[in-house]
N, C-alpha and C positions, 0 to 999 in steps of 0.2 A: 726603256725597258725597266729600269729600276723604279720609276714612278708608277708604272702599271702594277708591279709586284706589291708595292706598299698599299696601293688602292685595294687590291684583292685581299690583302691581309687585314686592312682596316674594315672592309666590307664583311669579312668572315667574323672578325672580332665584334663588330656591331650587331650582326645577326645573332651570334652566341649570347651577347649581352641582353638583347631583347628576349631571346628564348629563355634565359635564366630568370629574368624579371617576371615573365609570364608564368613560368613554373613556380616561382616563389609565391606569386599571387594565388595561383591555383591551390598549392599546398597549404597556404594560410587559410583559405576559405574552407578546405577540407578539415583542417585542424579545428577551426571554430565550430563547424557543424558537428564534429565528433564530440567536442566538449559539451555542446548543448544537449546532444543525445545522451551522453553519460550523466549529465545533471538530471535529465528527465527520468532516467532509470533509477538514479539514487533517490529521487523524490518519490517515485512509485514504490520502491522498496521500503522507504521510511514510512509511507502510508500503510503498507501491509503490516509492518512491525507494530505500528501504533494500533491498528485494528485488532491484531492478535493480542496485544497487551490489554486493551479494553475488554476483549472477550474473556481473557484469563482472569482479569480482576472481577468481572461480573460473576464468572463461575465460582471463584473463591468465596465471594460474598454470599452467593446463593447457597453454596454448600454449608458455609459457616452459620448463616442465619435461618435457613429453611430446612435443609436436610439434616443438620446436626442438632436441631432443636426439637425437643419433645413438646414444649408448650406452644403458646401462641406467639405470633411474630408481631413486633411493635409496629405502630402506624408509620413511624419514621423509617424503619427498615423496609416496609412494604413500598413506601413512597420512593425511597432510594432505588430499590430494585426496579420499580416501574420506570423511573427516569433513566436508569442505566440501560435497560433493555431497549428503550427508544433511542438512546444515544448511539447504539450500535448501528442503527440505520438499516436494519434488515426486516422487511415486512413479515417474512415467514416466521422469524423469531418472535416478533411482536404478537402475531396470531397464535403461535404456540404458547406464548406466555399467557395470553387471554384464555386459552383453553385450560391451562394449568390453574389459573386464578379462579375460574368459574367451575372448577371440578365439583361435582355433587357429593362424591364419597372418596374415601382414602384410596381405593383401588384405582379409580380414574385419575386421581391426583398423582399417584405413584407412576402410572403409565405415562401420563403427560410430562411429568418431571423427567423421566428417563428419556423420553423423546426430545425434550428441550435440551438436556445435557448432551445427547448425541448430536443434535444440530449445532450446538456450541462447539463441541469438539471438532466436528467436520469443518467448521468455519476457521478454526485455528490451524488446520492442516494445510 
């Protein structure tokens, strides 16, 4: 009778041990997956921040070199603006930039500049 009791205790202890090992493996896998998801979210957030920063830098340069200037814009500044707008990677912004650059008179240029600034601001939100 004593021997059967110990066998049942041993059996229950072994079952509990296996169950705990299985649960440990399961929670380890869950933890690893959650860490990967969190890393993906952090990378996506960093990309958004970088995009917003590039947009803000372009806007500042555009305001400083185009909107705040009464005279002509230097070739180097125009080249930098063109490269920067392409770096943002948004075709609608590039098209609007093209409309602004090819404006025939100051009224059209002003309207297209306002639209470009609005698009840039929306991109930052």
